C-alpha positions in Angstrom: -2.4 -26.4 59.9 -5.7 -25.9 58.7 -6.8 -22.7 56.0 -9.4 -21.6 58.5 -10.4 -18.1 59.1 -11.0 -14.7 56.9 -9.7 -15.4 53.4 -8.7 -13.0 50.8 -7.0 -13.2 46.9 -4.4 -10.5 46.0 -3.6 -10.1 42.1 -0.4 -9.4 42.1 2.0 -9.2 38.5 -0.5 -11.6 36.8 -0.7 -14.3 39.9 -3.0 -15.0 42.8 -2.4 -15.0 45.9 -4.6 -16.8 48.8 -4.1 -15.3 52.3 -5.8 -17.1 55.0 -6.1 -15.6 58.7 -7.4 -17.5 61.6 -7.6 -16.9 65.3 -4.4 -19.5 65.8 -2.6 -18.8 62.6 -2.1 -17.0 58.7 -1.4 -18.6 56.1 -0.6 -17.7 52.6 -0.5 -19.6 49.3 0.5 -18.7 45.5 2.6 -20.8 43.0 5.7 -19.0 43.7 5.5 -18.3 47.4 4.0 -20.0 50.7 4.0 -19.3 54.3 2.7 -20.6 57.4 2.6 -18.8 61.2 1.4 -20.3 63.8 0.2 -16.8 66.1 0.7 -18.8 69.8 4.2 -20.4 69.1 5.6 -17.6 66.1 6.7 -21.2 64.2 7.1 -19.3 60.6 7.7 -21.3 57.6 8.1 -20.5 54.3 9.0 -22.1 51.1 8.2 -21.5 46.9 7.5 -23.3 44.5 8.0 -26.5 46.0 9.1 -27.2 50.0 12.7 -27.3 48.6 12.6 -24.2 47.3 13.5 -20.4 49.2 11.9 -17.5 47.4 14.3 -14.6 47.3 11.5 -12.1 48.4 7.9 -12.2 49.6 5.9 -10.4 45.8 3.0 -9.7 48.2 4.9 -7.4 50.8 6.5 -8.0 54.4 5.9 -10.7 56.8 6.9 -8.6 59.7 7.1 -4.9 60.3 9.8 -3.1 62.6 7.7 -0.2 63.5 9.1 2.8 65.9 6.6 4.6 67.7 8.9 7.0 70.3 12.1 8.6 69.7 13.9 9.7 72.8 12.6 10.2 76.6 15.2 7.0 76.9 16.9 7.4 80.5 19.6 4.7 79.7 21.8 6.7 77.3 23.6 3.9 76.3 27.0 4.8 74.6 26.2 2.5 72.0 22.7 3.1 70.7 23.0 3.3 66.8 19.5 5.9 67.2 21.2 8.2 69.7 18.4 8.6 71.4 18.3 11.0 74.7 16.6 11.5 77.9 14.6 14.4 76.2 10.6 14.8 75.8 9.4 12.2 74.1 9.0 12.3 70.2 6.2 9.8 70.0 4.1 8.8 66.3 0.2 9.4 67.2 -2.2 6.6 67.4 -3.9 8.1 64.2 -0.8 7.8 62.4 -0.2 4.2 63.8 -3.8 2.8 62.1 -3.0 4.8 58.8 0.4 3.2 58.5 -1.0 -0.6 59.7 -4.1 -0.4 57.5 -1.9 0.3 54.6 -0.4 -3.3 54.9 -1.8 -6.9 53.3 -3.3 -9.2 55.3 0.2 -11.2 55.2 1.8 -8.7 58.1 2.2 -11.7 60.7 4.0 -9.2 63.3 4.8 -6.1 64.4 8.1 -5.8 66.3 7.2 -2.2 68.1 10.3 0.1 68.7 10.0 1.6 72.2 12.6 3.6 74.9 10.2 2.8 77.8 6.8 1.1 78.0 5.2 4.7 79.5 6.6 6.7 76.6 4.1 6.7 74.4 0.8 7.1 75.9 -1.0 4.9 72.9 1.5 2.2 73.5 -1.1 -0.6 74.9 -3.9 0.7 72.8 -1.8 0.4 69.4 -1.2 -3.5 70.7 -4.7 -3.9 71.1 -5.4 -2.5 67.6 -2.4 -4.9 66.4 -4.3 -7.9 67.3 -7.5 -6.8 66.4 -6.1 -7.0 62.9 -4.6 -10.4 63.5 -1.2 -9.1 63.6 0.8 -10.3 66.9 2.3 -7.3 68.4 6.3 -8.3 70.1 8.4 -5.3 71.2 12.0 -4.8 73.5 12.5 -2.6 76.6 15.4 -2.5 79.2 12.8 -2.9 81.8 13.0 1.1 83.0 9.2 1.9 84.2 8.6 -1.6 84.0 5.4 -2.6 86.7 3.7 -5.3 88.0 0.6 -4.0 86.5 2.0 -3.2 83.4 3.5 -7.1 82.7 0.4 -8.3 83.4 -1.4 -5.7 80.7 0.9 -6.8 78.1 1.0 -10.1 78.6 -2.4 -11.2 77.5 -1.5 -9.1 74.2 2.0 -9.5 72.8 3.8 -12.6 71.7 7.2 -12.4 73.0 9.5 -9.6 75.0 13.0 -9.0 74.7 14.6 -7.5 77.4 18.0 -5.6 76.9 20.6 -6.2 79.2 23.2 -3.6 79.7 26.3 -3.2 81.6 25.6 -1.4 85.2 22.0 -1.9 84.7 21.6 -5.7 85.1 19.1 -6.0 88.3 16.8 -3.5 86.2 16.9 -6.0 83.3 16.9 -9.2 85.5 13.8 -8.1 87.4 11.7 -7.2 84.2 11.9 -11.0 83.0 11.1 -11.9 86.6 7.7 -9.6 85.9 7.5 -10.4 83.0 7.7 -14.2 83.4 5.2 -14.3 86.2 3.0 -12.6 84.6 2.8 -15.5 82.1 4.6 -14.7 78.6 6.3 -17.9 77.6 8.4 -16.4 75.3 10.7 -13.5 76.8 13.8 -13.3 75.5 17.0 -11.7 76.7 18.9 -9.6 74.3 22.9 -8.8 74.6 24.7 -6.1 72.1 27.9 -8.1 71.0 31.4 -6.2 70.5 35.1 -6.8 71.2 34.2 -3.9 74.4 31.6 -6.0 75.3 32.7 -9.6 75.0 33.2 -9.8 78.9 29.8 -8.8 79.9 28.1 -10.8 77.9 30.0 -13.6 79.1 29.1 -12.7 83.1 25.4 -12.2 81.9 25.5 -15.9 80.3 26.8 -16.9 83.8 24.0 -15.2 85.3 21.5 -16.7 83.1 22.6 -20.0 84.5 22.4 -19.4 88.2 20.2 -16.3 89.2 16.4 -17.2 89.7 15.0 -14.5 88.1 16.0 -15.7 85.0 14.7 -19.7 85.2 12.1 -19.0 83.1 13.6 -17.1 80.4 13.2 -18.5 76.9 16.2 -17.7 74.8 19.3 -15.5 74.7 19.5 -13.3 71.3 22.9 -11.7 70.5 22.7 -8.6 68.4 25.7 -7.4 66.3 26.9 -3.7 67.1 25.6 -1.3 64.7 28.4 1.4 63.7 26.0 3.7 63.5 24.9 6.6 66.4 27.0 6.8 68.9 28.6 3.5 68.5 29.9 4.3 65.4 34.5 4.5 65.5 33.9 3.2 69.8 32.8 -0.2 69.2 34.2 -3.4 66.7 32.4 -6.0 65.7 33.6 -9.6 68.2 36.0 -11.4 66.1 35.0 -15.0 64.5 36.6 -17.2 67.6 35.5 -15.7 70.4 31.8 -15.4 68.7 32.1 -19.3 68.6 33.1 -19.5 72.5 30.2 -18.0 73.0 28.2 -20.3 71.4 29.7 -23.4 72.6 29.0 -22.0 76.0 25.6 -21.5 74.8 25.3 -25.3 73.8 27.2 -26.8 76.5 24.9 -25.3 79.0 21.8 -26.3 77.1 21.0 -22.6 76.6 18.5 -22.0 73.8 20.3 -18.9 71.6 19.5 -16.6 68.8 20.7 -13.7 66.7 19.7 -10.9 64.8 19.5 -11.2 61.0 22.5 -8.7 60.9 24.6 -11.7 63.1 23.9 -14.2 60.3 26.9 -14.0 58.2 29.2 -14.5 61.2 27.4 -17.0 62.6 27.8 -19.1 59.5 31.0 -18.4 59.3 30.9 -20.0 62.9 29.4 -23.1 61.6 32.3 -23.2 59.5 35.2 -23.2 61.5 33.3 -25.0 64.7 33.3 -29.4 63.9 30.4 -29.5 66.7 28.0 -27.7 63.6 29.4 -30.5 61.0 26.8 -32.6 61.0 24.1 -30.4 61.6 24.9 -27.6 59.6 22.4 -27.9 56.9 20.1 -27.7 59.0 20.9 -24.7 61.0 21.4 -22.8 57.7 17.7 -23.4 57.2 16.7 -21.3 60.6 19.4 -18.5 60.0 17.8 -15.7 58.2 20.4 -13.0 56.9 19.0 -9.6 56.2 15.3 -9.5 55.0 15.2 -5.8 54.5 12.5 -5.2 52.0 12.6 -8.9 51.0 10.5 -10.4 53.7 10.2 -7.5 56.5 9.9 -3.5 56.6 10.8 -0.7 59.1 8.7 2.3 59.5 9.9 5.2 61.8 8.1 7.6 64.3 7.2 9.9 61.0 5.8 7.3 59.0 8.8 6.8 56.6 9.5 3.6 55.2 13.1 3.0 55.3 14.8 -0.7 54.4 15.7 -0.9 57.8 16.6 1.1 61.3 19.9 1.2 60.4 19.7 2.6 56.9 17.8 5.3 58.5 19.6 8.6 57.4 22.1 7.2 55.3 23.0 8.9 52.0 22.4 5.9 50.0 19.2 5.3 50.4 16.2 7.4 50.3 12.8 6.7 52.1 9.2 6.1 51.0 6.7 8.5 53.0 4.0 5.7 53.6 1.4 8.5 54.5 1.1 9.8 50.9 0.8 6.5 49.7 -2.3 5.1 48.6 -2.2 1.4 47.2 0.9 -0.8 49.1 2.0 -2.2 46.4 2.3 0.0 43.4 3.1 2.9 46.1 5.3 1.0 48.9 6.2 -2.4 47.8 7.1 -2.1 44.4 8.3 1.6 44.8 11.0 2.0 42.2 13.9 3.0 45.6 12.1 -0.4 47.3 12.9 -2.4 44.4 16.4 -0.4 43.6 17.4 -1.6 47.1 15.8 -5.2 47.0 18.2 -5.9 44.1 21.3 -4.3 45.6 20.4 -6.6 48.6 19.8 -9.8 46.7 23.0 -9.0 44.5 25.1 -9.6 47.9 24.3 -13.5 48.2 27.0 -15.7 48.7 26.0 -19.2 49.1 22.5 -18.4 50.1 23.8 -15.6 52.5 22.9 -12.0 52.3 25.4 -9.3 53.5 25.0 -5.8 54.4 24.7 -3.1 51.4 24.9 -0.4 53.7 27.5 -1.5 56.3 30.7 -3.8 55.5 31.4 -4.1 59.2 28.2 -5.8 59.4 
């Protein structure tokens, strides 16, 4: 990839970082931290002083922002919702607050994952995605399919990099129709998301069977498995799926040629699968390169609807961590990225690293 487009040099702790932001790609170059990001495909390659070097964290701010723009206003009322969202009136991030938050970040930000409850809950949702695009940031989001129409699918198709459709038991038809609408609108990366636990294991297998047989899912890009978070309504009611059963899910995907992935919370379990499943023996080292364990405040950020920075959305409200108010921040590096609270969490997370895999310092089950 060439270093074309708008260029900016940051100086942080005595090191110079060159950021080049072009129409199709974004790049960072420095002595200790580098990346190439393809805006069309989402391909992201990161390295340190050499290609073999894997940086512990980004010294120049996050690559990805998880941004919550709506709380509540959700008709699904899922019994495993870690946010505890209800179908009450939505609480939305105002557009002006959104702009204030996004403008605070350095040019290194490549993507925003918008946290919504439905596509219509925040009236500024489309406007926010357009603003992100204008800033050289690729917007993505997850939805259940409720309130999605053919018209909205067409409108978001020209803005997003990828969309994930969460499939819930008893509401599969809504999710499958959403996949169809988004795929037919021309979005190349439409993923299907499934929350995995002992209690949802049979349902996950039924959905995987549908992926193979349902014509509405024929353009599906990938299936993404999410770890159950022991938080909100899920706490005490769901158990993590054991490794052998998780391995059987992976085997099914491999046997059927399905593209599959995991959230970062699932990385420790996936790496255990690679240890016990002989199919991974020859490509274990290569796959570990694509397995990104917890990157909270290392390479990613989470900001809630109030404009508060928590290390990740699952940390929000936990006693052992405290937020940073971005609405009070004046300079990103001094007031946010190198804030004592964020440094403390970063060091706490890095201390959990075993054989390159970081473990959640908040929830032992994850």
